[in-house]
C-alpha positions as CSV (number, residue, x, y, z in Angstrom):
1,M,0.0,0.0,0.0
2,A,1.2,3.5,-0.8
3,E,2.5,5.6,2.1
4,A,-0.1,8.3,1.3
5,L,-3.5,8.1,-0.3
6,R,-4.5,11.1,-2.4
7,I,-8.2,11.9,-2.1
8,V,-10.0,14.5,-4.2
9,T,-13.2,15.6,-2.5
10,I,-15.8,17.3,-4.7
11,V,-18.4,19.6,-3.1
12,G,-20.5,22.4,-4.4
13,A,-23.6,22.9,-2.3
14,R,-24.4,23.7,1.4
15,P,-25.3,20.2,2.5
16,Q,-22.2,18.8,0.9
17,F,-20.0,21.2,2.9
18,I,-21.5,20.0,6.1
19,K,-21.1,16.3,5.2
20,A,-17.5,16.9,3.9
21,A,-16.6,18.6,7.2
22,A,-17.3,15.4,9.1
23,V,-15.1,13.3,6.9
24,S,-12.3,16.0,6.8
25,R,-12.2,15.8,10.6
26,A,-11.9,12.1,10.4
27,I,-9.1,12.4,7.9
28,S,-7.3,14.8,10.2
29,A,-7.7,12.6,13.2
30,H,-6.4,9.6,11.2
31,N,-3.3,11.6,10.2
32,R,-2.6,12.8,13.7
33,D,-1.8,9.3,14.9
34,P,1.7,8.4,13.5
35,K,0.8,4.7,13.7
36,N,-1.9,5.1,11.1
37,L,-0.7,4.2,7.6
38,P,-1.3,5.2,5.0
39,T,-1.6,8.9,5.6
40,L,-4.3,10.7,3.7
41,D,-3.8,13.7,1.5
42,E,-7.2,15.4,0.9
43,I,-7.6,17.9,-2.0
44,I,-10.9,19.8,-1.9
45,I,-12.6,21.0,-5.1
46,H,-15.4,23.4,-4.7
47,T,-17.4,23.5,-8.0
48,G,-19.1,26.8,-7.1
49,Q,-22.6,25.4,-7.5
50,H,-23.6,27.5,-4.6
51,Y,-21.9,30.8,-5.3
52,D,-23.7,33.1,-2.9
53,E,-21.5,34.2,0.0
54,N,-24.1,33.1,2.6
55,M,-24.4,29.8,1.0
56,S,-20.7,29.0,0.5
57,R,-17.9,30.9,2.2
58,I,-19.7,31.1,5.6
59,F,-20.0,27.3,5.7
60,F,-16.3,26.7,5.1
61,D,-15.5,29.3,7.8
62,E,-17.9,27.9,10.4
63,L,-17.2,24.2,9.8
64,Q,-13.4,24.6,9.7
65,I,-13.2,22.8,6.4
66,P,-9.7,23.1,4.8
67,E,-9.6,25.8,2.2
68,P,-10.6,24.3,-1.2
69,A,-7.6,23.8,-3.5
70,R,-9.7,24.8,-6.4
71,N,-12.9,26.8,-6.8
72,L,-14.4,26.2,-10.2
73,G,-16.9,29.1,-9.9
74,V,-19.4,27.3,-12.2
75,G,-22.5,29.0,-10.7
76,S,-26.1,28.5,-11.8
77,D,-27.2,27.3,-15.2
78,S,-29.3,24.6,-16.8
79,H,-28.6,21.1,-15.7
80,G,-26.8,20.2,-18.9
81,R,-24.6,23.2,-19.1
82,Q,-23.8,23.3,-15.4
83,T,-22.9,19.6,-15.3
84,A,-20.8,19.9,-18.5
85,A,-18.8,22.8,-17.2
86,M,-18.1,21.0,-14.0
87,L,-17.2,17.8,-15.8
88,E,-14.7,19.5,-18.1
89,A,-13.0,21.3,-15.2
90,I,-12.9,18.3,-12.8
91,E,-11.4,16.1,-15.5
92,C,-8.5,18.5,-16.0
93,I,-7.8,18.6,-12.2
94,L,-8.0,14.9,-11.9
95,L,-5.5,14.4,-14.7
96,E,-3.2,16.8,-12.9
97,E,-3.6,15.5,-9.3
98,K,-3.8,11.8,-10.1
99,P,-5.7,10.9,-7.0
100,D,-6.3,7.4,-5.6
101,W,-9.9,8.2,-4.8
102,V,-12.6,10.7,-5.7
103,L,-15.0,11.3,-2.9
104,I,-18.5,12.6,-3.8
105,Y,-21.5,13.5,-1.6
106,G,-25.2,13.2,-2.1
107,D,-27.1,14.0,-5.2
108,T,-26.2,17.3,-6.8
109,N,-24.9,18.1,-10.3
110,S,-21.5,18.4,-8.6
111,T,-21.9,14.7,-7.5
112,L,-22.7,13.5,-11.0
113,A,-19.9,15.5,-12.6
114,G,-17.4,14.2,-10.2
115,A,-18.6,10.6,-10.6
116,I,-18.5,10.7,-14.4
117,A,-15.1,12.4,-14.6
118,A,-13.5,10.0,-12.2
119,S,-15.0,6.8,-13.7
120,K,-13.9,7.8,-17.2
121,L,-10.4,8.2,-16.0
122,H,-10.6,4.8,-14.1
123,I,-10.2,6.5,-10.7
124,P,-12.2,4.8,-7.9
125,V,-15.2,6.7,-6.7
126,A,-16.5,6.7,-3.1
127,H,-20.1,7.9,-2.8
128,V,-21.3,9.2,0.5
129,E,-25.0,8.8,0.9
130,A,-25.2,6.0,-1.6
131,G,-28.4,4.0,-2.0
132,L,-30.9,6.8,-1.3
133,R,-34.0,6.6,-3.4
134,S,-37.2,8.6,-3.7
135,F,-38.4,6.5,-6.6
136,N,-39.4,9.7,-8.4
137,R,-37.3,10.1,-11.6
138,R,-38.8,13.5,-12.3
139,M,-36.4,14.7,-9.6
140,P,-33.0,15.6,-11.0
141,E,-31.5,14.5,-7.7
142,E,-32.9,11.0,-8.2
143,I,-31.2,10.7,-11.6
144,N,-27.9,12.0,-10.1
145,R,-28.1,9.4,-7.3
146,I,-28.7,6.5,-9.5
147,L,-26.0,7.3,-12.0
148,A,-23.4,8.1,-9.3
149,D,-24.1,4.8,-7.6
150,R,-23.7,2.8,-10.9
151,V,-20.1,4.0,-11.3
152,S,-18.9,4.0,-7.7
153,S,-16.5,1.5,-6.3
154,L,-17.4,2.2,-2.7
155,L,-21.1,2.8,-1.9
156,L,-21.2,4.4,1.6
157,C,-24.8,4.0,2.8
158,P,-26.1,6.1,5.7
159,T,-28.9,3.6,6.6
160,R,-29.9,0.0,6.3
161,T,-32.7,1.1,3.9
162,A,-30.2,2.6,1.6
163,S,-28.1,-0.6,1.4
164,K,-31.3,-2.6,0.8
165,N,-32.2,-0.3,-2.1
166,L,-28.9,-1.1,-3.7
167,A,-29.3,-4.9,-3.1
168,D,-32.7,-4.6,-4.8
169,E,-31.0,-3.1,-7.8
170,G,-28.4,-5.9,-7.8
171,I,-25.6,-3.8,-6.3
172,T,-23.8,-5.6,-3.5
173,D,-20.0,-5.2,-4.2
174,G,-18.4,-2.3,-2.3
175,V,-21.5,-1.5,-0.2
176,R,-20.8,-0.4,3.3
177,E,-23.2,0.8,6.0
178,T,-21.4,3.7,7.7
179,G,-24.1,5.7,9.4
180,D,-24.9,9.3,8.5
181,V,-22.3,12.0,8.4
182,M,-24.9,14.6,9.1
183,Y,-25.5,13.0,12.5
184,D,-21.8,13.3,13.1
185,S,-22.0,16.9,12.2
186,V,-24.9,17.7,14.5
187,L,-23.3,16.0,17.4
188,F,-20.1,17.9,16.8
189,N,-21.5,21.3,16.2
190,T,-24.6,21.8,18.4
191,A,-22.7,23.0,21.5
192,L,-20.6,25.3,19.4
193,A,-23.7,26.7,17.8
194,E,-25.4,27.4,21.1
195,R,-22.3,29.3,22.3
196,R,-21.8,31.3,19.2
197,S,-25.2,31.9,17.6
198,R,-27.2,35.1,18.4
199,I,-29.9,34.4,15.9
200,L,-32.7,34.0,18.5
201,S,-32.0,37.3,20.2
202,E,-31.4,39.1,16.8
203,L,-34.9,37.9,15.6
204,S,-36.5,38.3,19.1
205,L,-37.6,34.7,19.1
206,A,-38.4,32.7,22.2
207,P,-37.7,28.9,22.1
208,K,-40.7,26.9,20.7
209,S,-42.6,30.1,19.8
210,F,-42.2,29.8,16.0
211,A,-42.3,27.5,13.0
212,L,-39.2,27.2,10.8
213,A,-39.7,26.8,7.1
214,T,-37.4,26.2,4.1
215,V,-38.4,25.9,0.5
216,H,-35.8,25.5,-2.2
217,R,-36.5,22.4,-4.4
218,A,-37.2,23.2,-8.0
219,E,-40.3,20.9,-7.9
220,N,-41.8,23.5,-5.6
221,T,-40.2,26.9,-6.5
222,D,-40.5,26.4,-10.2
223,D,-44.2,25.3,-10.1
224,P,-46.5,28.3,-9.5
225,D,-49.4,26.0,-8.4
226,R,-47.3,24.1,-5.9
227,M,-45.7,27.3,-4.5
228,N,-49.1,29.0,-4.2
229,G,-50.4,26.0,-2.3
230,I,-47.5,26.1,0.1
231,L,-47.8,29.8,0.7
232,N,-51.6,29.5,1.2
233,A,-50.9,26.9,3.9
234,F,-48.4,29.2,5.5
235,A,-51.0,32.0,5.7
236,R,-53.3,29.7,7.7
237,I,-50.7,28.6,10.3
238,D,-51.2,30.2,13.7
239,L,-47.5,30.4,14.6
240,P,-45.0,33.0,13.3
241,I,-43.0,31.5,10.5
242,V,-39.3,32.1,10.0
243,L,-38.3,31.5,6.4
244,P,-34.6,31.8,5.4
245,L,-34.9,32.4,1.7
246,H,-32.4,32.3,-1.1
247,P,-32.5,35.3,-3.4
248,R,-33.4,33.1,-6.4
249,T,-36.4,31.6,-4.6
250,R,-37.5,35.1,-3.5
251,Q,-37.3,36.3,-7.0
252,L,-39.4,33.3,-8.2
253,I,-42.1,33.9,-5.6
254,G,-42.2,37.6,-6.3
255,R,-44.8,39.9,-4.7
256,R,-46.7,36.9,-3.3
257,I,-44.3,36.6,-0.4
258,D,-44.7,40.3,0.4
259,E,-48.5,39.9,0.7
260,L,-47.8,37.4,3.6
261,S,-45.4,39.6,5.5
262,E,-47.6,39.5,8.6
263,T,-47.5,35.7,8.6
264,I,-44.0,34.9,7.3
265,R,-40.8,36.5,8.5
266,V,-38.4,36.2,5.5
267,I,-34.8,36.4,6.4
268,E,-31.6,36.0,4.4
269,P,-30.0,32.6,4.2
270,V,-28.2,31.8,7.5
271,G,-25.0,30.0,8.3
272,Y,-25.0,26.4,9.6
273,L,-24.6,27.3,13.3
274,D,-27.5,29.7,13.2
275,M,-29.6,27.1,11.3
276,L,-28.9,24.5,14.0
277,V,-30.1,26.9,16.7
278,L,-33.2,27.8,14.7
279,E,-34.0,24.1,14.1
280,K,-33.5,23.1,17.7
281,N,-35.7,25.9,19.1
282,A,-38.5,25.7,16.5
283,R,-41.8,24.2,17.6
284,V,-42.3,22.6,14.2
285,I,-40.3,22.5,10.9
286,L,-41.8,22.7,7.5
287,T,-39.4,21.9,4.7
288,D,-38.6,20.3,1.4
289,S,-35.0,19.7,2.3
290,G,-33.7,16.2,2.9
291,G,-31.0,17.2,5.4
292,I,-33.4,19.3,7.5
293,Q,-35.8,16.4,7.8
294,K,-33.0,14.5,9.6
295,E,-31.8,17.4,11.7
296,A,-35.4,17.9,12.9
297,Y,-35.4,14.3,14.1
298,F,-32.0,14.7,15.8
299,F,-33.5,17.7,17.7
300,N,-36.8,16.0,18.6
301,V,-38.7,18.6,16.5
302,P,-41.7,17.3,14.5
303,C,-41.3,17.8,10.8
304,V,-43.7,18.4,7.9
305,T,-42.2,17.6,4.5
306,M,-43.7,19.6,1.6
307,R,-42.9,16.9,-1.0
308,D,-44.8,13.9,-2.3
309,E,-42.0,11.5,-1.3
310,T,-38.8,11.4,0.7
311,E,-35.5,9.5,0.6
312,W,-35.6,9.3,4.4
313,V,-38.5,6.8,4.6
314,E,-37.5,5.7,8.1
315,L,-38.7,9.0,9.5
316,I,-42.1,8.5,8.0
317,E,-42.3,4.9,9.2
318,I,-41.5,5.8,12.8
319,G,-43.9,8.8,12.8
320,A,-41.3,11.6,13.2
321,N,-42.1,13.1,9.9
322,R,-45.2,13.5,7.7
323,L,-45.4,14.0,4.0
324,A,-47.8,16.8,2.9
325,G,-47.0,17.6,-0.7
326,S,-48.1,21.2,-1.6
327,C,-51.8,20.9,-0.9
328,P,-52.8,23.5,1.7
329,D,-55.2,21.2,3.5
330,R,-52.6,18.4,3.8
331,I,-50.0,20.8,5.0
332,L,-52.4,22.2,7.6
333,A,-53.4,18.7,8.7
334,A,-49.7,17.7,9.1
335,Y,-49.0,20.9,11.0
336,Q,-51.8,20.3,13.4
337,W,-50.4,16.8,14.0
338,A,-47.0,18.3,14.6
339,V,-48.1,20.8,17.2
340,D,-50.7,18.5,18.9
341,P,-49.4,17.8,22.5
342,S,-51.9,15.0,23.0
343,P,-50.8,11.8,24.8
344,G,-49.6,9.0,22.5
345,A,-47.5,11.2,20.3
346,V,-44.4,9.4,18.9
347,D,-41.4,9.7,21.1
348,R,-38.7,11.1,18.8
349,S,-35.2,10.5,20.1
350,P,-33.3,13.6,21.2
351,V,-29.9,14.5,19.7
352,D,-27.8,13.0,22.4
353,A,-29.5,9.6,22.1
354,S,-28.1,6.5,20.4
355,H,-29.5,6.5,16.9
356,V,-30.1,3.1,15.5
357,L,-31.4,4.7,12.3
358,Y,-28.4,6.9,11.5
359,G,-25.5,5.4,13.3
360,D,-23.5,6.4,16.3
361,G,-21.9,9.6,15.2
362,H,-18.7,8.0,13.8
363,A,-19.7,7.7,10.1
364,G,-16.7,9.9,9.0
365,K,-14.3,7.5,10.7
366,R,-15.9,4.5,9.0
367,I,-15.8,6.2,5.6
368,V,-12.0,6.8,6.0
369,A,-11.5,3.2,7.1
370,A,-13.5,1.9,4.2
371,M,-11.3,3.7,1.7
372,I,-8.1,2.4,3.3
373,E,-9.4,-1.2,3.5
374,F,-10.6,-1.1,-0.1
375,E,-7.2,0.1,-1.2
376,A,-5.5,-2.6,0.7
377,G,-7.5,-5.2,-1.2
């Protein structure tokens, strides 16, 4: 085995920064012990898929991720043009760096571009969050997941369900159940967030006095009927709603959001630490984000998912989350379930409990070990 393994990590969107931070910490911990061989040399490529300062730079600063070696600055575009630009740039870097592994995360266009570039150059791909399926191929994320899994040598599954999905598709080689790196990140960062964040005082919010909402998926923001349904539901919710909103989404919604200013408090996108504090202190979370569904569960906060399906089916099965789509009545019914304090409500495990669903907080360490073991043959 080589004395050092070169790993190119490819990230481009906020959730990937959070996931990559957990693995980067595990790489650093591995390298600090001189008995651990091989050492690991990580080179981070930031595609620039999220190019807004609040969506990118702040996450690298807060999460103490090593400075990216390259920032491709691709920015927003159609799926084809964005992926093509990333693919061309990543290929050039891989030819120059000659890594032993390319490490990809999740289901974005950055994920797909990294997977294709590496596999065409016969560089092994390790896919964190392999095996997730919504079974809705109208979602671009679903296509990205499926294609990335097909060319990966290591399929690093966060849950038992994910590994079963792969087995059902005939994929068993290279599959490892590692637990979820987002759970690693929440465990590591929550105390830091509570010390540093001033978001509650800045917004004059008392704990459990507000609903937290996020809306960003194209299936909602690009569909006027779905977006109107969500906003109509928000107008009928009897708690103040805090809505961190990306400028692109605000532009798509237009004047409709201003009409609801008494109901919805729109704020600029916030950093990861502020978001953790908002999530932990919300009475209910309404979201179309995959990661926030899990973070709600980690914080014992009921979640209403404004989608027609979810990759995180375990949360639906145990009753910690409800799917509501974009229908106002369904969203209101799910909201009432979430805030109902009646006896018999599902006991959702708090963040410091042992999580059978998502591992024990050491997924990053298992991912590092899996790459080393695979390389050793």
